[in-house]
N, C-alpha and C positions, 0 to 999 in steps of 0.2 A: 443278445439284443433284448430290449425291454418291450413289452406289449403296452399299447395305449388304445383304449376303447373310446370311440367318439360316437355321438348320436348325430345323424344327418337327416334332413328331410328326404323323402323319396326321390324328388327331382335331382338332388345332388348325387344320390347313390346311382341313379341311372346315368347321369353325366359322367361320373367316375368310371363306371363299367364301360361306357362308350369310349372314353379316353384310353382305357387299358387296352381295348381291342384295337383301336385306331393307331395307338402309339407303340404297339408291339410289346407291351409290358406283360409279364406273366401273371401278376396279381395286382390288386388294388394297393396293397402295401408297397409294392415296387414303384407304382406310379406316385403315391404320396411321398415316398422317400425321395424320388427324383425332384418333385416340386420343392420340398424342404431344402434339399441340397442346392438347387438353383437359387433359392432365396438367400441361403447362407453365403453363397458366392457373390450375389449381388450386393449384399450388405458389406461384405469384406472389401469389395471393389470400391464401394462408396466411401468407406472409412479410409481406404488407402488414398483415394483422390483428395479427401478432406485433409489428410495429413500432408500430402504433397503441396497442396495450396497453402497450408499453414507454413510449411517450410519455405515456400517461395516468398511469403510475406514476412518472414521472421527477421530480416536484417539486411545488411549490405550484401550485394551479390559478390560472389567470388568466382574466379576462373577455375573450372574443373578440368584437370589434366589427367593423363595416365598416372602420373606420379601421385596426384591427390587421391585417386581411386586406390592405388596400391597402399598408400598410408592408411586410408580408411579401412581397407580390408585387414591390414595388420593390426590396427587398433581394435577392431571388432573381434577378431580372432583371439586377441589377448584378453579382452573382456569376457568372452565366452570361456576361455581356459580358466580364468580366475573364478568364475561363477561355479564351475564344476568341482572346484577344490573344496 
């Protein structure tokens, strides 16, 4: 892991220490790591929702059946196989 040093006002340091104690974290680093991880997940979720909405607005609707999903899986696996070559 890489170290990152930050400067914080005293009030924020106290807040972090309080959150570490209340949240059951062992260190301030663990607490900050948790916050960053949550934000990464939130952004990934927002991006996924945006892509899904884009897909819904991208053209004529199609009926999605079990066969359609199977063909999609087959196509995607083939594309992955080709990328690895």
